All heavy atoms as an XYZ file, in Angstrom:
591
protein
N      38.681      3.562    -20.541
C      37.741      3.941    -21.574
C      38.234      5.234    -22.203
O      38.505      6.214    -21.527
C      36.326      4.129    -20.973
C      35.358      4.547    -22.026
C      35.891      2.862    -20.301
N      38.332      5.227    -23.536
C      38.868      6.380    -24.255
C      37.839      7.479    -24.481
O      38.177      8.658    -24.465
C      39.423      5.925    -25.605
C      40.590      4.967    -25.435
O      41.388      5.149    -24.502
O      40.684      4.049    -26.253
N      36.603      7.105    -24.715
C      35.573      8.082    -25.035
C      35.071      8.750    -23.747
O      34.705      8.093    -22.782
C      34.414      7.397    -25.745
C      33.408      8.379    -26.312
O      33.642      9.595    -26.196
O      32.401      7.931    -26.873
N      35.032     10.066    -23.731
C      34.620     10.822    -22.554
C      33.138     10.599    -22.238
O      32.735     10.586    -21.084
C      34.900     12.331    -22.760
C      34.402     13.140    -21.580
C      36.367     12.561    -22.994
N      32.294     10.383    -23.245
C      30.854     10.232    -23.061
C      30.429      8.793    -22.771
O      29.248      8.509    -22.668
C      30.103     10.727    -24.297
C      30.303     12.219    -24.506
O      30.478     12.922    -23.497
O      30.293     12.666    -25.661
N      31.353      7.878    -22.636
C      31.028      6.479    -22.413
C      30.896      6.203    -20.920
O      31.710      6.632    -20.126
C      32.121      5.568    -23.000
O      32.237      5.839    -24.392
C      31.773      4.114    -22.803
N      29.849      5.473    -20.574
C      29.626      5.059    -19.196
C      29.744      3.541    -19.147
O      29.115      2.838    -19.929
C      28.229      5.489    -18.696
C      27.977      4.974    -17.300
C      28.093      6.996    -18.757
N      30.557      3.049    -18.253
C      30.733      1.613    -18.096
C      30.076      1.200    -16.789
O      30.373      1.749    -15.732
C      32.238      1.234    -18.087
C      32.401     -0.250    -17.871
C      32.897      1.684    -19.366
N      29.163      0.235    -16.896
C      28.433     -0.239    -15.739
C      28.572     -1.753    -15.680
O      28.336     -2.433    -16.667
C      26.936      0.139    -15.820
C      26.167     -0.404    -14.636
C      26.769      1.636    -15.928
N      28.954     -2.277    -14.535
C      29.030     -3.719    -14.360
C      27.653     -4.219    -13.947
O      27.098     -3.798    -12.933
C      30.057     -4.083    -13.299
C      30.193     -5.568    -13.099
C      31.329     -5.877    -12.149
C      31.338     -7.325    -11.764
N      31.945     -8.200    -12.681
N      27.087     -5.107    -14.762
C      25.764     -5.650    -14.512
C      25.918     -7.015    -13.852
O      26.621     -7.874    -14.375
C      24.969     -5.789    -15.833
C      23.607     -6.402    -15.574
C      24.842     -4.430    -16.508
N      25.281     -7.229    -12.711
C      25.394     -8.535    -12.056
C      24.744     -9.620    -12.903
O      23.849     -9.360    -13.709
C      24.653     -8.353    -10.734
C      23.815     -7.155    -10.907
C      24.441     -6.301    -11.963
N      25.195    -10.838    -12.723
C      24.679    -11.951    -13.527
C      23.475    -12.623    -12.873
O      23.119    -13.733    -13.247
C      25.787    -12.976    -13.759
O      26.223    -13.490    -12.523
N      22.848    -11.975    -11.913
C      21.666    -12.538    -11.268
C      20.510    -12.622    -12.256
O      20.416    -11.831    -13.194
C      21.228    -11.683    -10.080
C      22.248    -11.691     -8.954
O      23.074    -12.625     -8.921
O      22.224    -10.772     -8.133
N      19.640    -13.587    -12.000
C      18.470    -13.768    -12.851
C      17.380    -12.802    -12.407
O      17.146    -12.616    -11.205
C      17.977    -15.200    -12.722
C      16.859    -15.536    -13.637
C      16.564    -17.006    -13.532
N      15.447    -17.328    -14.393
C      14.907    -18.504    -14.469
N      15.378    -19.487    -13.744
N      13.895    -18.727    -15.258
N      16.721    -12.178    -13.359
C      15.639    -11.242    -13.054
C      14.449    -11.543    -13.948
O      14.590    -12.125    -15.017
C      16.109     -9.810    -13.273
N      13.288    -11.146    -13.498
C      12.063    -11.342    -14.258
C      11.389     -9.990    -14.421
O      11.275     -9.225    -13.465
C      11.111    -12.314    -13.526
C       9.783    -12.407    -14.240
C      11.741    -13.685    -13.406
N      10.958     -9.706    -15.646
C      10.216     -8.488    -15.932
C       8.872     -8.905    -16.505
O       8.800     -9.732    -17.411
C      10.966     -7.603    -16.953
C      10.126     -6.404    -17.331
C      12.299     -7.173    -16.403
N       7.803     -8.368    -15.964
C       6.460     -8.647    -16.472
C       5.902     -7.349    -17.019
O       5.813     -6.354    -16.306
C       5.546     -9.206    -15.367
C       6.101    -10.530    -14.866
C       4.126     -9.368    -15.879
C       5.352    -11.110    -13.702
N       5.554     -7.366    -18.296
C       4.931     -6.195    -18.904
C       3.442     -6.243    -18.589
O       2.749     -7.156    -19.000
C       5.165     -6.191    -20.408
C       6.609     -5.980    -20.784
C       6.794     -5.901    -22.288
O       5.903     -5.360    -22.973
O       7.816     -6.394    -22.755
N       2.986     -5.269    -17.841
C       1.586     -5.211    -17.412
C       0.876     -4.184    -18.283
O       1.320     -3.036    -18.378
C       1.521     -4.813    -15.935
C       0.173     -4.993    -15.316
C      -0.205     -6.218    -14.817
C      -0.712     -3.936    -15.236
C      -1.452     -6.401    -14.227
C      -1.956     -4.093    -14.656
C      -2.322     -5.332    -14.156
N      -0.228     -4.558    -18.926
C      -0.901     -3.639    -19.861
C      -1.786     -2.613    -19.156
O      -3.003     -2.660    -19.245
C      -1.727     -4.576    -20.724
C      -2.068     -5.694    -19.807
C      -0.870     -5.863    -18.917
N      -1.179     -1.720    -18.437
C      -1.934     -0.684    -17.738
C      -1.083     -0.050    -16.669
O       0.068     -0.429    -16.464
N      -1.646      0.920    -16.005
C      -0.958      1.584    -14.909
C      -1.174      0.780    -13.621
O      -2.301      0.420    -13.307
C      -1.479      3.007    -14.699
C      -1.194      3.912    -15.867
C      -2.200      4.335    -16.702
C       0.103      4.338    -16.124
C      -1.943      5.165    -17.782
C       0.382      5.159    -17.206
C      -0.652      5.569    -18.019
O      -0.385      6.382    -19.075
N      -0.109      0.525    -12.912
C      -0.216     -0.208    -11.646
C      -0.278      0.809    -10.522
O       0.696      1.491    -10.237
C       0.977     -1.171    -11.452
C       0.887     -1.851    -10.100
C       1.023     -2.192    -12.566
N      -1.433      0.912     -9.906
C      -1.610      1.817     -8.773
C      -1.566      1.049     -7.458
O      -1.283      1.614     -6.417
C      -2.935      2.554     -8.896
C      -2.962      3.498    -10.074
C      -4.219      4.317    -10.080
N      -4.203      5.191    -11.236
C      -5.253      5.450    -11.981
N      -6.421      4.914    -11.696
N      -5.158      6.253    -13.010
N      -1.889     -0.235     -7.526
C      -1.913     -1.071     -6.336
C      -1.238     -2.395     -6.707
O      -1.797     -3.180     -7.478
C      -3.367     -1.293     -5.896
C      -3.477     -2.108     -4.639
O      -2.748     -3.074     -4.441
N      -4.424     -1.741     -3.789
N      -0.056     -2.650     -6.160
C       0.713     -3.840     -6.530
C      -0.020     -5.126     -6.172
O       0.039     -6.109     -6.907
C       2.098     -3.829     -5.864
C       3.020     -2.735     -6.338
C       2.859     -1.445     -5.546
O       2.102     -1.445     -4.544
O       3.469     -0.445     -5.931
N      -0.712     -5.133     -5.056
C      -1.454     -6.320     -4.636
C      -2.554     -6.694     -5.614
O      -2.719     -7.865     -5.968
N      -3.299     -5.705     -6.060
C      -4.367     -5.967     -7.033
C      -3.789     -6.383     -8.381
O      -4.365     -7.229     -9.062
C      -5.253     -4.735     -7.197
C      -6.128     -4.510     -5.972
C      -7.060     -3.353     -6.130
N      -7.995     -3.629     -7.222
C      -8.783     -2.717     -7.768
N      -8.759     -1.478     -7.311
N      -9.591     -3.032     -8.747
N      -2.660     -5.807     -8.759
C      -2.019     -6.203    -10.016
C      -1.568     -7.660     -9.938
O      -1.771     -8.432    -10.884
C      -0.833     -5.295    -10.324
N      -0.988     -8.050     -8.815
C      -0.562     -9.442     -8.652
C      -1.769    -10.378     -8.609
O      -1.723    -11.474     -9.182
C       0.291     -9.598     -7.401
C       1.674     -8.993     -7.568
S       2.745     -9.244     -6.159
C       2.904    -11.005     -6.138
N      -2.858     -9.953     -7.964
C      -4.076    -10.771     -7.952
C      -4.624    -10.978     -9.357
O      -5.112    -12.059     -9.687
C      -5.152    -10.135     -7.072
C      -4.838    -10.241     -5.593
O      -3.962    -11.058     -5.225
O      -5.458     -9.495     -4.812
N      -4.566     -9.945    -10.194
C      -5.078    -10.080    -11.557
C      -4.212    -11.019    -12.396
O      -4.655    -11.533    -13.419
C      -5.191     -8.707    -12.236
O      -3.912     -8.172    -12.494
N      -2.968    -11.275    -11.943
C      -2.089    -12.230    -12.627
C      -2.147    -13.611    -11.974
O      -1.389    -14.507    -12.339
C      -0.648    -11.718    -12.620
C      -0.402    -10.485    -13.472
C       0.970     -9.906    -13.185
C      -0.547    -10.823    -14.951
N      -3.011    -13.793    -10.997
C      -3.173    -15.087    -10.356
C      -2.465    -15.220     -9.027
O      -2.450    -16.293     -8.435
N      -1.829    -14.168     -8.559
C      -1.131    -14.207     -7.281
C       0.336    -14.560     -7.428
O       0.812    -14.906     -8.503
N       1.048    -14.462     -6.319
C       2.496    -14.684     -6.326
C       2.851    -16.105     -6.763
O       3.825    -16.314     -7.485
C       3.074    -14.393     -4.945
N       2.052    -17.083     -6.337
C       2.353    -18.477     -6.693
C       2.221    -18.709     -8.199
O       3.061    -19.375     -8.812
C       1.413    -19.410     -5.913
C       1.614    -20.858     -6.182
C       2.981    -21.284     -5.713
N       3.191    -22.669     -6.070
C       4.192    -23.387     -5.641
N       5.064    -22.854     -4.831
N       4.326    -24.623     -6.005
N       1.193    -18.165     -8.829
C       1.011    -18.320    -10.273
C       2.129    -17.629    -11.046
O       2.611    -18.144    -12.058
C      -0.350    -17.765    -10.698
N       2.563    -16.466    -10.563
C       3.661    -15.752    -11.216
C       4.943    -16.555    -11.093
O       5.691    -16.723    -12.065
C       3.824    -14.342    -10.614
C       2.585    -13.496    -10.912
C       5.085    -13.672    -11.138
C       2.532    -12.188    -10.165
N       5.195    -17.098     -9.905
C       6.384    -17.921     -9.693
C       6.362    -19.164    -10.575
O       7.367    -19.509    -11.205
C       6.466    -18.322     -8.230
C       7.688    -19.144     -7.895
C       7.740    -19.529     -6.424
O       7.056    -18.890     -5.611
O       8.476    -20.472     -6.122
N       5.224    -19.831    -10.655
C       5.114    -21.026    -11.496
C       5.348    -20.710    -12.960
O       6.026    -21.455    -13.678
C       3.740    -21.680    -11.330
C       3.560    -22.333     -9.973
O       4.576    -22.529     -9.264
O       2.404    -22.638     -9.624
N       4.794    -19.604    -13.436
C       4.933    -19.240    -14.848
C       6.348    -18.796    -15.201
O       6.827    -19.043    -16.297
C       3.938    -18.136    -15.201
N       7.030    -18.170    -14.262
C       8.350    -17.614    -14.556
C       9.494    -18.580    -14.316
O      10.500    -18.526    -15.016
C       8.576    -16.352    -13.725
S       7.477    -15.001    -14.158
N       9.369    -19.459    -13.325
C      10.513    -20.279    -12.930
C      10.339    -21.772    -13.178
O      11.246    -22.534    -12.892
C      10.856    -20.034    -11.458
C      11.268    -18.625    -11.196
C      10.481    -17.795    -10.428
C      12.430    -18.123    -11.740
C      10.857    -16.481    -10.187
C      12.814    -16.815    -11.504
C      12.027    -15.988    -10.732
N       9.196    -22.207    -13.686
C       9.012    -23.624    -13.960
C       9.835    -24.023    -15.183
O      10.051    -23.233    -16.103
C       7.533    -23.921    -14.201
N      10.303    -25.249    -15.176
C      11.093    -25.740    -16.305
C      10.184    -26.300    -17.390
O       9.133    -26.858    -17.114
C      12.045    -26.848    -15.834
C      13.103    -26.313    -14.887
O      13.454    -25.136    -15.019
O      13.553    -27.078    -14.020
N      10.634    -26.165    -18.623
C       9.964    -26.810    -19.757
C       8.545    -26.373    -19.991
O       8.292    -25.353    -20.613
N       7.591    -27.163    -19.524
C       6.183    -26.905    -19.828
C       5.521    -26.049    -18.747
O       4.608    -26.480    -18.058
C       5.430    -28.225    -20.005
C       5.567    -29.130    -18.799
O       6.286    -28.808    -17.858
N       4.877    -30.251    -18.829
N       5.971    -24.831    -18.611
C       5.417    -23.906    -17.621
C       4.025    -23.461    -18.057
O       3.772    -23.264    -19.247
C       6.320    -22.693    -17.480
N       3.119    -23.300    -17.115
C       1.795    -22.792    -17.477
C       1.914    -21.331    -17.912
O       2.783    -20.604    -17.427
C       0.995    -22.912    -16.181
C       2.024    -22.859    -15.103
C       3.255    -23.510    -15.680
N       1.065    -20.897    -18.840
C       1.128    -19.494    -19.254
C       0.648    -18.580    -18.123
O      -0.143    -18.996    -17.272
C       0.187    -19.415    -20.452
C      -0.771    -20.536    -20.243
C       0.007    -21.616    -19.537
N       1.130    -17.377    -18.136
C       0.682    -16.389    -17.156
C      -0.655    -15.843    -17.639
O      -0.797    -15.458    -18.804
C       1.720    -15.271    -17.038
C       1.595    -14.325    -15.870
C       1.661    -15.092    -14.556
C       2.695    -13.300    -15.910
N      -1.645    -15.837    -16.771
C      -2.982    -15.379    -17.131
C      -3.276    -14.042    -16.474
O      -3.104    -13.886    -15.274
C      -4.044    -16.378    -16.676
C      -3.970    -17.709    -17.356
C      -5.087    -18.645    -16.908
O      -5.994    -18.202    -16.167
O      -5.037    -19.809    -17.303
N      -3.722    -13.094    -17.270
C      -4.162    -11.801    -16.750
C      -5.676    -11.767    -16.794
O      -6.278    -11.946    -17.856
C      -3.604    -10.649    -17.592
C      -4.189     -9.270    -17.281
C      -3.745     -8.812    -15.897
C      -3.812     -8.265    -18.333
N      -6.268    -11.581    -15.645
C      -7.728    -11.449    -15.560
C      -8.037    -10.028    -15.124
O      -7.702     -9.628    -14.016
C      -8.305    -12.459    -14.582
C      -8.130    -13.888    -15.063
C      -8.895    -14.865    -14.194
N      -8.720    -16.223    -14.674
C      -9.511    -16.803    -15.567
N     -10.538    -16.145    -16.056
N      -9.285    -18.041    -15.962
N      -8.672     -9.274    -16.014
C      -8.991     -7.874    -15.715
C     -10.007     -7.766    -14.580
O     -10.006     -6.796    -13.840
C      -9.501     -7.176    -16.962
S      -8.246     -7.070    -18.256
N     -10.872     -8.778    -14.464
C     -11.842     -8.841    -13.359
C     -11.653    -10.193    -12.665
O     -12.370    -11.156    -12.958
C     -13.256     -8.681    -13.905
C     -13.495     -7.340    -14.566
C     -14.936     -7.177    -15.036
N     -15.459     -8.268    -15.830
C     -15.398     -8.353    -17.161
N     -14.806     -7.404    -17.849
N     -15.929     -9.380    -17.803
N     -10.687    -10.298    -11.737
C     -10.355    -11.596    -11.135
C     -11.502    -12.274    -10.397
O     -11.525    -13.494    -10.291
C      -9.221    -11.278    -10.158
C      -8.778     -9.915    -10.447
C      -9.847     -9.227    -11.237
N     -12.465    -11.520     -9.898
C     -13.560    -12.128     -9.149
C     -14.733    -12.528    -10.037
O     -15.667    -13.163     -9.570
C     -14.065    -11.166     -8.057
O     -14.488     -9.942     -8.674
C     -12.967    -10.879     -7.040
N     -14.682    -12.183    -11.327
C     -15.763    -12.490    -12.259
C     -15.461    -13.810    -12.973
O     -14.528    -13.887    -13.766
C     -15.904    -11.361    -13.278
C     -17.060    -11.564    -14.246
O     -17.766    -12.592    -14.146
O     -17.256    -10.686    -15.101
N     -16.247    -14.870    -12.718
C     -15.966    -16.156    -13.358
C     -16.200    -16.149    -14.870
O     -15.716    -17.030    -15.570
C     -16.920    -17.125    -12.655
C     -17.992    -16.288    -12.084
C     -17.381    -14.938    -11.813
N     -16.913    -15.160    -15.386
C     -17.170    -15.085    -16.827
C     -16.127    -14.252    -17.572
O     -16.177    -14.136    -18.791
C     -18.566    -14.511    -17.080
C     -19.725    -15.321    -16.479
C     -21.043    -14.623    -16.726
C     -19.736    -16.723    -17.049
N     -15.196    -13.680    -16.842
C     -14.139    -12.873    -17.459
C     -13.103    -13.790    -18.098
O     -12.578    -14.698    -17.463
C     -13.473    -12.010    -16.385
O     -12.382    -11.336    -16.922
N     -12.822    -13.561    -19.368
C     -11.841    -14.366    -20.085
C     -10.435    -13.817    -19.836
O     -10.221    -12.611    -19.880
C     -12.123    -14.363    -21.589
C     -13.420    -15.017    -21.937
N     -13.570    -16.372    -21.960
C     -14.626    -14.494    -22.245
C     -14.811    -16.658    -22.291
N     -15.476    -15.535    -22.462
N      -9.458    -14.695    -19.594
C      -8.093    -14.226    -19.340
C      -7.345    -13.900    -20.619
O      -7.679    -14.381    -21.705
C      -7.442    -15.421    -18.631
C      -8.149    -16.601    -19.205
C      -9.573    -16.150    -19.426
N      -6.344    -13.058    -20.488
C      -5.355    -12.823    -21.539
C      -4.128    -13.639    -21.153
O      -3.741    -13.667    -19.990
C      -4.995    -11.333    -21.610
C      -6.141    -10.377    -21.885
C      -5.671     -8.939    -21.707
C      -6.668    -10.592    -23.283
N      -3.522    -14.311    -22.116
C      -2.398    -15.186    -21.818
C      -1.085    -14.528    -22.197
O      -0.982    -13.879    -23.243
C      -2.531    -16.522    -22.563
C      -3.723    -17.321    -22.099
C      -4.907    -17.308    -22.807
C      -3.639    -18.068    -20.948
C      -5.991    -18.036    -22.373
C      -4.720    -18.803    -20.501
C      -5.903    -18.782    -21.213
N      -0.087    -14.696    -21.344
C       1.234    -14.159    -21.591
C       2.220    -15.266    -21.942
O       2.023    -16.422    -21.573
N       3.255    -14.923    -22.664
C       4.287    -15.883    -23.064
C       5.604    -15.517    -22.433
O       5.898    -14.343    -22.230
C       4.456    -15.878    -24.582
C       3.235    -16.279    -25.364
C       3.490    -16.200    -26.852
O       4.607    -15.833    -27.265
O       2.570    -16.507    -27.602
N       6.422    -16.530    -22.158
C       7.779    -16.299    -21.680
C       8.659    -15.977    -22.875
O       8.527    -16.576    -23.929
C       8.302    -17.548    -20.989
C       7.641    -17.795    -19.667
C       8.011    -19.114    -19.068
N       9.454    -19.319    -19.013
C      10.009    -20.338    -18.395
N       9.274    -21.243    -17.802
N      11.316    -20.475    -18.370
N       9.529    -15.014    -22.690
C      10.462    -14.638    -23.750
C      11.828    -14.373    -23.104
O      12.097    -13.264    -22.639
C       9.968    -13.389    -24.481
N      12.676    -15.390    -23.054
C      14.002    -15.187    -22.457
C      14.832    -14.203    -23.272
O      14.772    -14.193    -24.498
C      14.634    -16.566    -22.447
C      13.758    -17.441    -23.251
C      12.487    -16.726    -23.529
N      15.575    -13.365    -22.585
C      16.428    -12.389    -23.261
C      17.642    -12.100    -22.396
O      17.611    -12.293    -21.181
C      15.656    -11.090    -23.556
O      16.520    -10.193    -24.229
C      15.148    -10.433    -22.287
N      18.680    -11.660    -23.009
C      19.886    -11.262    -22.279
C      19.952     -9.764    -22.080
O      20.858     -9.262    -21.449
C      21.130    -11.731    -23.022
C      21.252    -13.240    -23.005
O      20.824    -13.878    -22.064
N      21.808    -13.804    -24.049
N      19.005     -9.036    -22.648
C      19.019     -7.585    -22.546
C      18.326     -7.096    -21.294
O      17.647     -7.832    -20.587
N      18.494     -5.847    -21.012
C      17.826     -5.200    -19.887
C      16.791     -4.255    -20.454
O      17.064     -3.489    -21.368
C      18.844     -4.418    -19.029
C      19.844     -5.388    -18.422
C      18.128     -3.635    -17.954
C      20.929     -4.688    -17.648
N      15.598     -4.324    -19.890
C      14.516     -3.462    -20.379
C      14.623     -2.120    -19.695
O      14.829     -2.012    -18.527
C      13.158     -4.113    -20.084
C      12.039     -3.199    -20.520
C      13.062     -5.435    -20.780
C-alpha cells in the first residue's frame, strides 16, 4: 500500500445479520423477546424466499399491542 494513511483489513466472507433496533438495548433478553424470540429472528433472517417479516412488539405481553414490521435488506456493506 502506497498511501501512509491507508488501512487494509481482510474481511471474512462469513454471513452476518444486523438488526436495527429502534431504541437503547439495556437487556438483550427483553429485546429478543420483543422481536419474537430467537426462533422468530432465525426464521425471519435465514428462511428462503417467503420469509415471515420480523415483528417488533413494544409490549410483548399485551395482546392489544400492534407490532411494527421489519424488512430484510441484503447488502454487501458493513454497518
